[in-house]
N, C-alpha and C positions, 0 to 999 in steps of 0.2 A: 504495498500500500504506500503511495506517495505520502510524504508528509505534508500534512496542512497548516502545521504550528512549528516554527523553528525557534528554538532558545538559544542564543548566540553570546558567549563570553570570551573576551579577549584579555588575558592575564597582563599585566605590567606592573612593574615598580614604580612608586610614586615619584614623580621628579624632585621632589624636596629632598630626597634620601639618595640622591644621585653621588653627593660627595661622599658619604659613609660607605654607601656601596661599592664604591671604586676599590675598596680594599678587596673586595671579591671578584670583581669584574675585570681588573686590570690583569691578573695573572691567568684567566681564562682565556682572555679574548685578544691580548696582544702577541702579536707574530702569527706562527702557523695556528689556525683554528683547532680547538679541540672539539672533540664530539661533544655535542650539547643535547643531545635528543633528549636525555632523561629529564630535562627542566621542563618538558611539555608532555610526560607521561601520563600523569594523573589527571582523570578528569574532574571538574569541580563538582562539590555536591550539591550545589544551589539549583543550578540548571538540570542536574540530573533527577534530583527530587519533584522540580515542577513537571518536567516531562512525563516522569511518572504518574504524578496527580492528574494531569491533562488526559493521558492516556485511559486510565481509569474512569474518565469522565466521558470517553467516547471520541475524543480527537485522536489525531494520528501525529504525535509531537516528537520531535527529533533533537536531540542536544548536540551542538558543535561546539568547540573551544581552541582557542590560539591557531584559528585559520591563518591570521597573517604571519605566523610564525613555523607552521608547519604544511607542507607542501600536500600531503594526504588530506588533511584536512579543509584545505583551500578547495581541493578538489570535488570533495563531499558537499563543501556549501554551495559552490558552482552550480553543481549538478541538481541540489535542492532548489535552490532559486530558479533555477529555468523551468521548473514544475509549476511556477508561480504559486506559491502557497497563501494561505489565507491571510496569515500573520506572520511577523518576526519580531522576538522580543528579544532585547538587548540587556543583558545584565552587567551592573556597575558594582557588585561584589569587589571585583580585582580589576577594576578598569578606572583610571583615575584623570585621564585628559581627555579635555573636549575634543580634541583633533582625533581622536580614537574612534567615539562614538559617532561624530560625525562621518569617519571614515566608512564604518560598518553602513549607516544610514544610506550613505551614496552607493555603496555596492548594492545594497537592496534595491534601492531606486532605479538604479542602471538596470540591471538583470529581472526584477520583477517589480515594476512601476506601481501596481494595481495593490500590492501586498502592503496590509496596516502595519504600522509601525508603532512599537510600544516600548518604553524604557522603564527598567525597575531597578531596585536594589538602592542601598544606603547612599551611594555616589549620588545618583540622580535625584535623592530625595532632601541630600543636603545642599549640594551644588547644581543650579539651574543651568549652568553651562554644560553639563553633560546630559542635557535632554536635546535632542536632536531637532531641528525644526520640522513641524509636522508630525511630532510622534505624541502619543498617550504616555503619560506618567502614571505608572503604578506606585502608589507608598503604602507602606507596611508590608506583612507576608503576602508573597505572591499566591499561597495555595488558596487564598480565600477570594482576592480580589481579580486576579487574571482570569480565572475560569468565567467569573460573572461577567467581566468587561468582554470576554471574546462571545459570550451567548448575546449580549446585548448587541454588539456589532453584526453578528450574523443576521440576528433577528430584524436588525433596522432600527431598535429600541435606542433610546437617549443613553448613551455611556456615561453623561455626567449624572445619573442616578446611581450609578454603581459607586457604594462607599470608597473613598480614597483614590480615586480617577480624577487627575489632572486633565482637561482635553488641551489639544495642541495651542499654543499660545496662551493659555492660562498660566496663572501663579498659585493656585489654591484649589483643592476639590470642593466641589458643591458639597458633597457629603462626606463627612471625616472617616478615616479608616475604620473598619469594623475590629472589634478586638479580638485577637488572636486565638484560634479555637486550642483545645487541649491537645496537647503535644504528643500523646498515645494514638490521638486519631489520625495523624499523618501516616502515609504509605510508607513501607521500606523503599529506598531507591533501587530500581531497576538497571544493575550496572549492565545487563544484557543488550542495553541500547546502544552499547558502541561494537565496532567491528571486533574488537578483543579486549575481553574485560581485564581491568587493570590489577595488577599484582597486589597493590594498596590503594585505600581507599580512606575518606573521612566519615567519620562516625559522629552526629550530633546529639549528644546526651542531653543537652539543655540549651536554651538560647537566653540572650541578655546577661544579666550581671545583677545580683542583689545588693552590690556595693556602690558607691557613688564617689569613687577615687577622681579628683580635681581634674585629671589631664584626660581623663578617658573619654572615648567617642561611643563605646559601647553602651548605648542608654536605651535599647530595647527592655521592655518588662521582662523579667525573668521568670522562665517556665521551664520546668523538666519532664523528662519522660522517665518512666518508672524503670526500675534495673531489669525488669522482664521484657519490656519492650527492647531496650538497649541490648540486651542479650540474645533474643529472637532475631533481631537485625543481622548481629554479628554470625549468628549460626546460619542464616539463611546465607549469607555473602561466601560464608565457608563451603556450605554444602552445595549451592546452585554453581558458583564461579571459582571455587579454589582459593578465596582471597583470605589469608590468615593474617594480613599485616593492615594496619590500620593506625590514624591517629584521633584521638577526641578532640573536637573542635571548642568543648565546653572551656568558658573562661577560668573556671576552678573547678577541676574535676573532682578533687578531693574535699571541696566546699562543704556537702553533706556527705558527713561520713558514713552514715548507716547506709545510705546508698551507694556510696563508692565500694563499701565492703562487699554489699550483695552483689555487685556487677565482679567484682575481683573474685568471690568465691565463684561464681558461674564460670567464669574464663578458667580459672586454676583448675576447675573439673573437667571441663573441655580440653584444657591443654593445647600447645602449639601456635597460641596467639602470639604475636610481636607487636607493641603499640608503644605510642608516646602520648602525652598530655600534657596539659597546662596545669598548675597547682600554686596556690599561694604558700609561702613560706609556714605561715601559722597554721594553715589545714594540714601540713604535714606532720605537725606536732601530737595529731590524735594518737593515741597509743595503738601501735600494731599495724597503723594504715601504709606506712611506707613498706613494711616487709610484705604484708597483703597485695600491694601494688606489684612489687618484685615478682613475688610467687605467680602472680596472675600471668605475667608476660611483658610488664612495662620495662621499657629500655631506657627511656630517659624523661626527666620531669623540665618542663620551662617554665621557671619561677619568676615573676614581675618583682623585682627587687627595688626597682626604679631609682633609688640614691642610696648614699652611704651618710647621709647626714637625717639624724634624727628630727632636727627642727624642719627640715624639707619633707620627710615624710608626714611629718603633724600636718604642714601645711596642705599637701597632697589629699588628706584624708584618708592616708593609705590603712589605718588600724594596727598597724605593728611597727615596732621600731627595729634598729640594728639587732638587738640581741635576740629578738624572734627570728629575724633573718637568718642569721648565723646558726640558730638550734636548729630550726626547719631543714637548711642546708645539709647540717651534720647529720641529721636523723635520714634523710635521703640517701645520702653517702654511705652511712653505715648500714642500711639497708642493701645495698649495692646497686643503687640506680644511676644513671649518667646525671648529670646535673647541669643546667643551663640558666644563666641570669641575664636578665633584660634590664637595661638602666635608661631613664629619661634624663637627658640633658637639657637644661635651659628653662624648667617650671619656673613659675614666679617667685621671686626670692632666691634664685641660683645667683650664686657668686662663684667668684674664683676659689674661695675657701671651702664653700660646699662643694664644688666639682672635684677638689684635691681631697675632700673626705671621701667621696663617691671612688676616685680612683684607688687610694688606699685599700679602701674597703674589698674592692674587686680582686687587688692583689692577694689579700690574705683571707678571702672568703672561702677556700676550698672548693670553689666551683669549678666545674670541668671547662666550661666555655660561658662566654658572656659577649655582649652586644651593647653598644652605646648608640641609643637613639637620639637625635636631637627632639625636643617638645614640638610639638605640631596641632594646629588646630585643625582637625579632622571634620569636626562638625560644630556648627554654630551653637549647639546645644550644651558643650561640654561644660561643667560645673564653673571651671576656673573662669572662664570667658564671660558666662551668665551673670558671674558676680564682680568681673572686672578684678579679680584678686591680682593684687601687687601692682594695680595700673594696666592690667593686661587690655590690650586691643588689637584689632587686627583681624585677620581671617587665614583660609588656607594658603595665600601667596607670601604670606609673611606677617610678623607680629613683633610686638615690643611691650616690655614692662619697665617697672622701677629700676630693675637691675641687670638686665640682659636684651638682646635683640634675637630675631630668629637667624641673622645671620652670623650672629657672635657664638649662638649655640652650636650651630653647625659646626663651626671653624674649632669649637672645642671640643666637640663629639669627634671629628677627625683626628683631634692632636690625641685624644684618650684612646682612640683604638691605635694611633701609631705607636704610644709608649706602653702599652700592654703588649703589641704585637712584639716591641723590640726586648721585652722582658721573658726571657726563657723560662723562669720560675713563676711568671703569672699564667693564668688560665689562657687558653686558645682563643681568638677571636671568632665567633660563629653566628650564622645566621639560621633562624628557624626553618626558613624554606629551603637550605640545603640538606637537612635532614630527610627529605624525602627519597633523596639520591642512594640511600643506604637500602633497597629494601632487600638485600640479600645479607644473609648471617643473623643469629641472634646472638644475646648473651654476650660473652667476651669477643666474639668475633665480630660482633656489631659495632660494639665498644672500639674495638681495634680500630675498625674503618673508618668511624667518624673520628677520631683522635688524629688518625693517619692523614685524613683527607685535610683538615683543618691544619695539622702540623705541614702540610706542603704549602698551604697558603703562607704560613710564617715564615717557612723557608724562603721562598720565592721573594717575600719582601725583605728577608735579612739579605738574600744575594743582590737585591737590588739596591738596598743602603750601600752594601760593599762594593756595587760595579762589577759583581760576578756574574758575567754571561752564561758560564758554565753552570754555576749554581741554580741560576732562574730555571736554565734547560732542564737540570735534573729535577726540579722541584715541580716542572710543569709535566715531565714524564708521570710523576706518582700520581698527580692530577688524571693525568689520562688513563692510567689504570682503572682508576674509580670510576671514570665517565665513560668507558670502552662499551660495556655491556647497554644497549640501548633497550628502551622497555614501550614501544609503541609510537616514539616520533619517527619523522622523517624528513630528517635534514632540514630544522629551522634555521633561519639567518642568524647570524653569530649575535648582533644587536638584540633581536627581539625574543631570542631564548632567554635571555635575562631581563 
């Protein structure tokens, strides 16, 4: 059956992070191209779930992703558009440049001029520039409003009556978005919608976050699935497609200890799973929880440390301080989990002194890997901006407050990455996005691969500083070995793959 609905996603890194991401892109892109197919291997959960939901309602929906960076997917998209689908829906969950959504819209209009255009996701909700001209904008969870919008368009009814829909040229919906449905009512994503099932996928145990950290744009109301529903999805992925590797997208998988322990008991009983998750450091202090994570197959936990300054952590409304951070990291490491720490540089109140505290904390924290991200205003509704904390003003393109500007924060984050990279005794610089490359191996093999890959990045930069072409070539050869085995890509361009 020819698809009548296309779900489209083109993943990209936010341009604001180009400076700090150069730590990763320079070794991978300079000189002879390395094989980068793995960067496009995993289909996005969002469009997969939407396509599944639409298909269950009688539509013929097809998800396509990274078509500007994968030749095979570009051919699939062109073939689908030539069949003149009823609608093309653009996701902005991982798209940040207005030029990208405009290019997708232009491609649709060129090959299928009568196809309805719809854009959704957090990017389009927060940033009107991501809404292509002539497109409907769907606010809120797409599982509710997208089917209703499509039905209205098909029947010739007024789409403005659908909750959460902004008509082309509009600025706000006539009817506010409907409340999100109970998450256990959502279907399990159909990974068979792709030419080949992926080896690893994302699993969504909850949405939103019950916290209110000042820097965070994750403002959706918190809603969690039952442990039984999560386990049923994971077992279905394994039994139907042989998928035993996954990452939880929950903002804090360990935040509800009883639910986390129930999921872990089920995974441990099943055996064979290998996964990663996000967790707050204080959540990892629940007795027995880190050990349960490890027995259930968890390989690595990503911890939002944010700062090494207690004063700044309090200003962020983080809810825990340095000592709890250190205790949570130690508990995870004692259980045998790999640990990654994310730090925010430039939050209102940040000074050279607090940044130095953060750098010292990162060095001595015991974390395996770390990343320093400049503070960014991703959403106009983040608490720090809403309250003009510390005189904060600005937006996605740049900001300033009483003690720092976005340009200064970016420069300081780059300096911190360089300083940690140059210190062989410090944790390795790493990015969460790169952990998806290590789909092979578990336990010590997984840990060895992660540390060797990021160690090769450190070696390349050490050779760069020393002016050693041979050292840089040797480091790139180590990177090549990790990237050699492609999983579903087909020749992305060097730039687009990252």
